[in-house]
PLY file of the C-alpha trace (Angstrom):
ply
format ascii 1.0
element vertex 152
property float x
property float y
property float z
element edge 151
property int vertex1
property int vertex2
end_header
-0.12 -0.03 -0.03
1.34 3.47 -0.76
2.38 5.38 2.07
0.25 8.29 1.56
-2.98 5.74 1.72
-1.85 4.27 4.93
-1.47 7.57 6.36
-4.97 8.58 5.04
-6.32 5.50 6.74
-4.75 6.51 9.92
-6.02 9.96 9.87
-9.50 8.47 8.97
-9.60 6.17 12.06
-8.31 9.12 14.11
-11.05 11.61 13.00
-13.72 8.31 13.55
-12.37 8.05 17.18
-12.51 11.73 17.68
-16.13 11.45 16.50
-17.08 8.77 19.05
-15.39 10.51 21.85
-17.06 14.02 21.06
-20.59 12.10 20.99
-19.84 10.81 24.27
-18.71 14.47 25.61
-21.70 16.08 24.05
-23.86 14.04 26.39
-22.79 15.92 29.09
-21.50 19.21 27.50
-22.91 20.64 24.61
-20.12 22.90 22.94
-17.83 25.60 24.65
-14.15 25.69 25.12
-12.31 22.49 24.77
-8.60 22.00 25.47
-6.62 18.63 24.28
-3.49 18.55 26.28
-1.08 16.08 24.41
-3.08 16.95 21.07
-0.51 15.31 18.62
-1.05 16.84 15.07
-4.49 17.90 16.06
-7.03 15.47 14.66
-9.21 15.55 17.78
-9.56 19.44 18.06
-10.03 19.92 14.22
-12.99 17.57 14.53
-14.19 19.22 17.60
-13.88 22.62 15.89
-15.80 21.42 12.88
-18.80 20.67 14.80
-18.67 24.02 16.69
-16.30 23.82 19.64
-13.76 26.57 20.29
-10.63 24.61 20.68
-7.02 24.76 22.13
-4.25 22.35 21.92
-1.00 21.78 23.92
1.40 19.52 22.55
5.35 19.21 23.40
6.44 17.71 19.97
7.67 20.96 17.64
6.74 18.85 14.57
3.49 17.68 15.54
2.21 21.19 17.13
3.53 22.89 13.69
1.62 20.47 11.76
-1.75 21.28 13.58
-1.06 24.99 13.47
0.24 25.36 9.66
-1.87 22.47 8.13
-4.89 22.32 10.14
-4.79 26.10 11.12
-5.38 25.18 14.82
-4.58 27.33 18.02
-2.07 24.79 19.37
0.70 25.87 21.86
4.06 24.16 21.59
5.14 23.10 25.09
3.84 21.93 28.34
0.64 22.62 30.27
2.70 24.47 32.95
4.33 26.72 30.22
0.79 27.39 28.29
-0.01 29.25 31.59
-3.74 29.35 30.94
-6.14 31.56 33.05
-8.30 30.11 35.86
-11.80 28.80 34.82
-11.05 29.06 31.00
-12.33 25.56 29.59
-15.65 23.70 29.69
-13.82 20.49 28.40
-10.40 19.32 28.80
-9.44 16.22 27.25
-6.07 13.91 27.74
-6.01 10.83 25.37
-3.02 8.47 26.16
-1.14 11.71 27.70
-1.42 11.47 31.53
0.96 8.39 31.70
3.71 10.54 30.06
3.39 13.19 33.15
6.28 13.38 35.61
3.73 14.62 38.12
0.35 13.50 37.38
-1.27 14.77 40.31
0.36 17.97 39.79
-1.23 17.98 36.17
-4.76 17.18 37.46
-4.78 20.12 39.92
-3.62 22.31 36.93
-6.48 21.03 34.99
-8.77 21.88 37.78
-7.62 25.14 38.06
-8.46 25.89 34.17
-11.67 24.05 34.07
-14.65 26.15 34.64
-17.16 25.17 37.48
-19.12 22.01 36.42
-16.65 21.57 33.63
-15.65 18.13 32.19
-12.54 16.00 32.10
-12.05 13.15 29.80
-8.86 11.16 30.53
-8.08 7.97 28.75
-4.89 5.92 29.86
-3.48 2.27 28.67
-5.43 -0.32 30.44
-3.20 -3.02 31.56
-6.05 -5.39 32.13
-7.07 -5.30 28.64
-7.29 -8.65 26.87
-4.50 -7.35 24.50
-2.12 -6.41 27.18
-2.83 -9.99 28.72
-1.94 -11.83 25.70
0.96 -9.60 24.69
2.58 -9.41 28.09
5.92 -7.53 27.87
5.61 -7.13 24.10
2.41 -4.97 24.46
2.88 -1.89 22.80
1.45 0.32 25.60
4.49 -0.67 27.69
6.97 2.22 26.81
8.98 2.48 30.03
11.07 5.55 28.49
7.91 7.49 27.89
4.99 5.93 29.85
6.07 6.84 33.37
2.89 5.55 35.31
0 1
1 2
2 3
3 4
4 5
5 6
6 7
7 8
8 9
9 10
10 11
11 12
12 13
13 14
14 15
15 16
16 17
17 18
18 19
19 20
20 21
21 22
22 23
23 24
24 25
25 26
26 27
27 28
28 29
29 30
30 31
31 32
32 33
33 34
34 35
35 36
36 37
37 38
38 39
39 40
40 41
41 42
42 43
43 44
44 45
45 46
46 47
47 48
48 49
49 50
50 51
51 52
52 53
53 54
54 55
55 56
56 57
57 58
58 59
59 60
60 61
61 62
62 63
63 64
64 65
65 66
66 67
67 68
68 69
69 70
70 71
71 72
72 73
73 74
74 75
75 76
76 77
77 78
78 79
79 80
80 81
81 82
82 83
83 84
84 85
85 86
86 87
87 88
88 89
89 90
90 91
91 92
92 93
93 94
94 95
95 96
96 97
97 98
98 99
99 100
100 101
101 102
102 103
103 104
104 105
105 106
106 107
107 108
108 109
109 110
110 111
111 112
112 113
113 114
114 115
115 116
116 117
117 118
118 119
119 120
120 121
121 122
122 123
123 124
124 125
125 126
126 127
127 128
128 129
129 130
130 131
131 132
132 133
133 134
134 135
135 136
136 137
137 138
138 139
139 140
140 141
141 142
142 143
143 144
144 145
145 146
146 147
147 148
148 149
149 150
150 151
C-alpha cells in the first residue's frame, strides 16, 4: 500500500475515534471551550472545531504542533501545560487521550486541569488499560508498555 494511503487510513481512524469521543462528551457538555493536552497533530481538536467547539491544544512535539498550526490552522501551544499558563476557569472541557501516563507529576497535572476548568466542567482522560485482553496476551511485548515514555 502506498504510504500516502496508509497515512490517510490512519487519519480517518483518528477522526472516527474523535467523533465517537465527542459524541460521548456531548452527552454532558454541548459546545464551549475545549482543550486537548497532548493533541499531537490536532485531529481530535480539528474534529471538535468542525462541529462547533472553540478549541485549543497543547503539544510538546515541535513537529506535531507545527502540523496542527500550519496545516490544520489550529490554535496549538508548543510546550507543556505549565508553560501554556492558561487563566483560571477557562475551559468547559479538558481532554487527555493517552497523555497522563507521560506526565512526570500526574497529580500536579490534574491540579492544573482543575484550576483551568470552569465550574461544572468536564475532564476526559484515557490511559492504557493494563488489564485489557490485548495487554494480557501480549505481556511484555504490549505496545503500550513504553518504560522510557510511559512513566505511570
